[in-house]
C-alpha positions in Angstrom: -2.1 -50.1 14.0 -0.5 -47.4 11.6 3.2 -47.8 12.1 4.4 -44.5 10.3 7.6 -44.0 9.2 8.0 -40.7 11.1 7.1 -42.5 14.2 10.2 -44.8 14.3 12.6 -42.2 13.1 11.4 -39.7 16.0 11.7 -42.8 18.5 14.9 -45.0 17.2 16.5 -41.9 15.2 19.9 -42.3 16.8 20.0 -45.6 18.1 22.3 -46.8 15.2 25.2 -44.8 16.7 24.5 -45.2 20.1 25.9 -48.4 21.9 22.7 -49.5 24.1 23.9 -50.7 27.3 22.6 -54.0 28.3 19.9 -52.6 31.0 18.2 -56.0 31.3 15.1 -54.0 32.0 15.6 -57.6 31.2 15.7 -58.5 34.8 12.5 -59.7 35.8 14.3 -62.9 36.3 17.7 -61.9 38.2 18.2 -63.2 41.5 16.0 -65.9 41.0 16.9 -69.5 42.0 14.6 -72.1 41.1 13.3 -72.7 44.3 10.5 -75.2 45.1 6.7 -74.2 45.2 4.9 -74.3 48.2 1.2 -75.3 47.9 1.7 -75.9 44.0 -1.5 -78.3 44.4 -3.9 -79.0 41.6 -7.2 -76.7 42.6 -9.7 -79.6 44.0 -13.3 -79.0 43.4 -13.7 -77.4 47.0 -11.7 -74.4 46.0 -13.8 -71.2 46.0 -15.3 -70.1 42.7 -12.8 -67.5 41.3 -14.2 -64.6 39.3 -12.6 -61.1 38.0 -13.3 -57.9 39.6 -16.3 -56.1 38.2 -16.3 -51.9 37.9 -17.8 -51.5 40.8 -15.5 -54.0 42.6 -12.5 -52.3 41.8 -10.7 -50.4 44.8 -9.7 -46.4 44.0 -8.4 -45.8 48.0 -5.1 -44.7 46.4 -3.9 -41.6 44.6 -1.7 -43.7 42.1 -1.2 -47.2 40.7 0.9 -49.9 43.1 2.0 -52.7 40.6 3.4 -55.8 42.7 5.1 -58.4 41.1 4.6 -62.1 43.0 7.3 -64.5 41.9 6.3 -68.0 42.1 9.4 -69.1 43.8 8.2 -67.0 47.0 4.7 -68.3 47.2 3.7 -70.2 50.5 0.6 -71.1 52.2 1.5 -67.9 54.7 1.9 -65.4 51.2 -1.5 -63.8 51.1 -1.5 -62.9 54.5 1.5 -60.8 54.5 1.0 -58.4 52.0 -0.6 -54.8 52.4 -3.6 -55.1 50.1 -4.6 -51.8 51.2 -1.4 -50.4 49.3 -1.7 -52.0 46.8 -3.8 -51.9 43.0 -2.2 -54.8 41.5 -0.8 -58.2 42.1 1.1 -59.9 38.9 1.3 -63.6 39.5 5.0 -64.1 38.1 5.1 -66.2 35.6 3.8 -68.7 32.8 6.0 -69.4 29.9 4.7 -71.0 26.2 6.2 -74.1 24.7 7.3 -73.8 21.1 4.2 -74.1 19.6 2.4 -71.5 21.8 0.9 -73.5 24.2 0.7 -72.6 27.8 3.7 -74.7 29.5 1.7 -76.9 32.3 5.1 -78.1 33.3 6.6 -75.3 34.3 6.9 -74.4 38.1 5.1 -70.7 37.9 1.7 -72.4 36.0 1.9 -75.1 38.9 1.9 -72.4 41.5 -0.4 -70.6 39.4 -3.1 -73.5 39.8 -2.3 -73.8 43.4 -3.7 -73.4 46.8 -1.5 -70.8 47.8 -2.2 -68.1 44.7 -5.9 -69.1 45.1 -5.6 -67.5 48.8 -3.8 -64.7 46.7 -6.5 -64.1 44.5 -9.1 -64.4 47.0 -7.8 -61.9 49.6 -6.7 -59.1 46.7 -10.0 -59.2 45.2 -11.5 -59.1 48.4 -9.9 -55.9 49.0 -10.5 -54.6 45.5 -6.9 -55.4 43.9 -6.5 -56.4 40.1 -4.9 -60.0 39.9 -2.8 -60.3 36.5 -0.5 -62.9 35.3 2.9 -62.6 33.9 3.5 -64.4 30.7 7.4 -64.0 30.1 9.4 -65.2 27.4 13.5 -64.6 27.1 15.6 -64.7 24.1 16.1 -62.6 20.9 15.8 -66.1 19.0 12.9 -67.6 21.0 10.8 -64.2 20.4 11.6 -63.7 16.8 10.5 -67.3 16.5 7.0 -66.6 18.6 6.4 -63.3 17.1 6.6 -64.6 13.2 4.1 -67.3 14.1 0.6 -66.6 13.6 -0.8 -69.9 14.2 1.3 -70.4 17.7 0.1 -67.0 18.5 -3.5 -68.0 17.8 -3.0 -70.8 20.2 -1.0 -68.7 23.3 -3.9 -66.1 23.5 -6.8 -68.8 23.3 -5.1 -70.5 26.2 -4.0 -67.4 28.0 -7.7 -66.2 28.6 -8.9 -69.9 29.3 -6.7 -69.6 32.2 -7.8 -66.1 32.9 -11.2 -67.2 33.0 -10.1 -70.7 35.4 -8.9 -68.4 37.8 -10.6 -65.4 37.7 -7.4 -63.3 36.8 -8.2 -59.3 35.5 -5.3 -59.2 32.9 -2.1 -60.2 31.6 1.4 -58.8 32.1 3.3 -59.4 28.8 7.2 -59.8 30.0 9.2 -60.5 26.5 13.0 -59.6 26.9 15.0 -59.2 24.1 13.0 -58.4 21.0 14.9 -57.2 17.9 13.9 -53.8 17.2 12.3 -55.1 13.0 10.1 -57.7 15.1 8.6 -55.0 17.2 5.8 -54.1 14.5 5.0 -58.4 15.2 5.1 -57.7 18.7 2.3 -54.6 18.6 0.2 -57.1 16.7 0.3 -60.2 19.2 -0.8 -57.4 21.9 -3.2 -56.2 19.9 -4.9 -59.5 19.2 -4.4 -60.3 22.9 -6.0 -57.3 24.1 -8.8 -57.8 22.0 -9.4 -61.0 23.4 -9.0 -60.3 27.0 -11.7 -57.6 26.5 -13.7 -60.0 25.1 -13.6 -62.4 27.9 -13.9 -59.0 30.6 -14.8 -55.7 29.4 -12.3 -54.1 31.7 -9.4 -56.4 31.4 -6.3 -55.3 30.9 -3.0 -56.0 29.4 0.1 -54.6 30.6 3.4 -54.7 28.8 6.8 -54.4 30.6 10.0 -52.6 28.9 13.6 -52.1 29.5 14.8 -48.5 30.7 16.8 -48.2 27.4 16.0 -46.9 24.0 15.2 -50.1 23.4 12.2 -49.8 25.8 11.1 -46.6 24.5 10.5 -48.1 21.3 9.1 -51.4 22.6 6.7 -49.1 24.7 5.8 -47.2 21.4 5.1 -50.4 19.7 2.8 -51.9 22.5 0.6 -48.5 23.2 0.4 -48.8 19.3 -1.2 -52.0 20.0 -3.8 -50.7 22.3 -1.8 -52.1 25.7 -3.5 -50.6 28.5 -0.5 -50.0 30.8 3.7 -50.1 29.5 5.7 -50.7 33.1 9.3 -49.8 33.0 11.7 -51.9 34.4 13.7 -49.3 36.2 16.7 -51.0 37.5 20.1 -53.0 36.5 21.4 -49.7 35.4 24.9 -51.0 37.0 25.4 -54.7 37.1 28.2 -57.2 37.9 29.9 -56.2 34.7 29.8 -52.0 35.4 32.8 -50.5 35.6 31.6 -48.2 38.6 29.4 -49.0 41.7 26.6 -47.1 42.6 22.5 -47.8 42.8 21.0 -50.1 40.5 18.1 -47.8 40.2 19.7 -44.3 40.4 17.8 -41.0 40.8 20.2 -39.2 38.8 23.7 -40.6 38.2 26.8 -38.3 39.3 28.8 -39.5 36.7 26.3 -38.2 34.2 25.2 -42.0 33.3 21.7 -43.4 32.4 19.2 -43.1 35.3 15.8 -43.0 35.9 15.6 -39.4 35.4 17.4 -39.9 32.0 14.8 -42.8 30.9 11.5 -40.8 32.0 13.1 -38.1 30.1 13.5 -40.3 27.0 10.0 -41.7 27.2 8.6 -38.0 27.4 10.3 -36.8 24.6 9.0 -39.7 22.7 5.6 -38.0 23.3 4.6 -41.6 25.0 1.6 -41.0 27.0 3.2 -40.9 30.6 -0.5 -41.7 32.3 -0.2 -44.8 30.7 3.4 -45.6 32.4 4.4 -47.3 35.6 7.8 -46.9 36.7 8.7 -50.5 38.3 11.7 -50.3 41.0 14.0 -53.0 42.8 13.6 -54.6 46.4 17.4 -55.6 45.9 20.6 -54.0 45.5 24.3 -54.3 44.0 27.4 -55.7 46.2 30.8 -55.4 44.8 34.5 -56.0 46.2 36.2 -52.6 46.4 39.7 -51.2 47.2 38.1 -48.5 49.6 34.9 -47.6 51.8 34.4 -44.6 49.4 31.7 -43.7 47.9 31.5 -44.8 44.4 34.6 -46.8 44.6 35.5 -48.5 41.7 35.0 -52.4 41.5 37.8 -54.6 42.6 37.7 -57.1 39.7 41.0 -58.8 40.7 39.0 -60.1 43.4 35.8 -61.4 41.7 37.4 -64.9 42.1 36.9 -65.4 45.5 34.8 -62.2 45.8 32.0 -61.7 43.2 29.8 -58.9 42.7 26.2 -59.8 42.5 22.9 -58.6 43.3 21.3 -59.3 46.6 17.7 -59.0 47.8 16.7 -56.5 50.3 15.7 -59.2 53.0 19.1 -60.5 53.0 21.4 -57.3 53.5 22.9 -57.1 57.0 24.3 -53.9 58.8 26.9 -55.6 60.9 29.0 -53.6 64.3 31.3 -51.5 62.8 30.2 -51.6 59.1 30.2 -48.2 57.9 26.9 -47.1 56.4 25.3 -43.8 54.6 22.9 -42.4 51.9 23.7 -41.3 48.7 21.5 -38.1 47.8 22.4 -37.6 44.5 21.8 -41.2 43.4 19.1 -41.7 46.2 20.3 -45.2 47.4 21.6 -46.1 50.6 24.8 -48.2 51.6 26.7 -50.2 53.6 30.6 -51.1 53.9 32.2 -53.9 55.4 35.7 -55.0 55.0 37.2 -58.5 54.9 40.0 -58.8 56.7 40.8 -62.1 55.0 40.5 -61.3 51.3 41.8 -57.7 52.0 38.8 -56.0 50.4 35.7 -54.1 51.0 32.5 -55.0 50.3 30.3 -52.0 49.4 26.3 -52.5 49.0 23.9 -50.2 47.5 20.0 -50.6 47.8 17.1 -48.9 48.0 15.6 -48.3 51.7 12.3 -46.0 52.6 14.0 -43.0 52.6 15.5 -43.6 48.6 12.2 -45.2 47.4 10.2 -42.4 48.8 12.2 -40.1 46.1 11.7 -42.1 43.2 8.2 -42.3 44.3 8.1 -38.6 43.9 9.5 -38.9 40.8 6.9 -40.9 39.1 4.6 -38.5 40.5 6.1 -35.3 39.6 6.3 -37.1 36.2 2.9 -37.5 35.6 3.0 -41.4 35.8 0.3 -44.2 36.2 1.8 -45.3 39.2 5.0 -47.7 40.2 5.5 -51.2 40.6 7.8 -53.6 43.0 9.8 -55.8 42.0 9.6 -58.2 44.1 6.5 -58.6 46.7 8.2 -60.7 49.4 12.0 -59.6 48.4 12.0 -57.1 51.4 10.1 -59.7 53.9 7.8 -57.3 54.4 9.5 -54.4 55.6 7.1 -52.1 57.6 9.3 -48.9 56.6 8.9 -49.6 52.7 5.3 -50.3 53.1 5.0 -46.7 55.1 6.9 -45.3 52.2 3.9 -46.3 49.7 1.4 -44.9 52.4 3.1 -41.8 52.6 3.2 -41.4 48.4 -0.1 -42.6 47.8 -2.6 -42.7 50.7 -4.9 -39.6 50.3 -5.4 -37.3 53.3 -7.9 -37.8 55.3 -11.0 -35.5 55.2 -11.1 -33.0 58.1 -12.5 -34.3 60.9 -16.5 -33.3 61.9 -18.2 -33.7 65.5 -20.7 -35.4 65.9 -23.3 -35.0 68.8 -25.8 -37.3 69.7 -28.8 -34.9 69.8 -28.9 -31.7 68.1 -27.8 -28.5 70.6 -30.4 -25.9 70.8 -29.2 -22.0 70.8 -32.0 -20.0 71.9 -32.3 -16.8 69.8 -31.4 -13.9 72.2 -34.3 -12.1 73.3 -34.5 -8.6 71.7 -34.2 -5.5 74.0 -37.1 -3.8 74.7 -37.5 -0.2 72.8 -37.5 2.4 75.8 -40.9 3.5 76.0 -41.0 7.3 74.8 -41.2 10.1 77.2 -45.0 11.3 77.4 -45.3 14.9 76.1 -45.7 17.6 78.5 -49.4 18.9 78.5 -49.8 22.5 77.6 -50.7 24.9 80.1 -54.5 26.3 80.1 -54.7 30.0 78.8 -56.3 31.9 81.7 -59.7 33.0 81.1 -60.1 36.8 80.2 -61.6 38.8 83.5 -65.3 39.8 82.9 -66.1 43.2 81.7 -66.5 45.8 84.8 -70.5 46.2 85.4 -71.8 49.3 84.1 -72.0 52.0 86.7 -75.6 53.8 87.2 -75.6 57.6 85.7 -76.6 60.3 88.5 -79.5 62.4 88.2 
């Protein structure tokens, strides 16, 4: 566990002199009306037996992790059939909470959804595709988090019940989403994450613990605490760089900031400077945008706060963003964000909405890849109503190129070897001419007497 002073000084050194923005990192629960839960009936005896994935069953078809949160208020009986499991590696069912004594809150709608038939269908379909399924354990507020992290009895109870719930629902891991934790309580958080991880891996040796953190300096410190507690993954909530309280308009998750403010690039540089292992970090991006009343349609125009009484600033899901006829629209390549502006003639203000589309998401996925991250996250599955373009942006970034095509033939083709050319016959050597026989000597003449 070892918490050395040098580590804390390196990570937290200048925090006392820097005013931290309330980035929400803190906003897994933004835009979240408490809708009724579809299919939140108790699991019946006829329900399929759910078991976590084995090592051999985990799919490895993508070149990076894609971690999608599925909020309980979006779950219906149809949800399981709408997800592209081939473009996901993990689905995290959001969320379950704890009571004051550390027990899992069975009255929370997220728990009712988790044990219902809609979640059963999602777990079954995800596992069939080789995707992990986690459950998000959420807790909000400095006071509640401090009380829990300083109560070892409550922690032991929570760990025991969370692992039992994992076993009952065949889950593969836990996402810890404790938002608003005092810096002085981070060592206690680290010890809790460590104890939870040991219990999870005792139940399932490939079980994982992921810890969600903010995108600020406080988030970097929390990431260091989580990793000291042997968290398998840290998930940066890379959004809410701007909110309804911002003095400027623009992307809620800017690639960089044209005004020099905080951005995704700034956050990743911060984590890297803290010597955190980037290959254990996931960058979550929003499927929602921010909308403000402004005095003009000019890019980056200041909010018209005087109009907030009748035209407030608000977060808006991707699926709810409309582009009516006559609207002005465009793309900011600096912050990597799409935008649309409409004029309200009654209130005499412009309404400018900034949001991520396939083009901006692709740019931010590329940033994650260049930074050597484990992958990206999505807040939240369903906020884009299953946009085909957004799925395609994931496919473009994380699907490996197909192997070269090979021509298949039913029978092997035999290529006859070429016949060797006949060697030319050697010309016969000319026979030597016979030497002429020598003439016989003349007969001797008789001598006259």
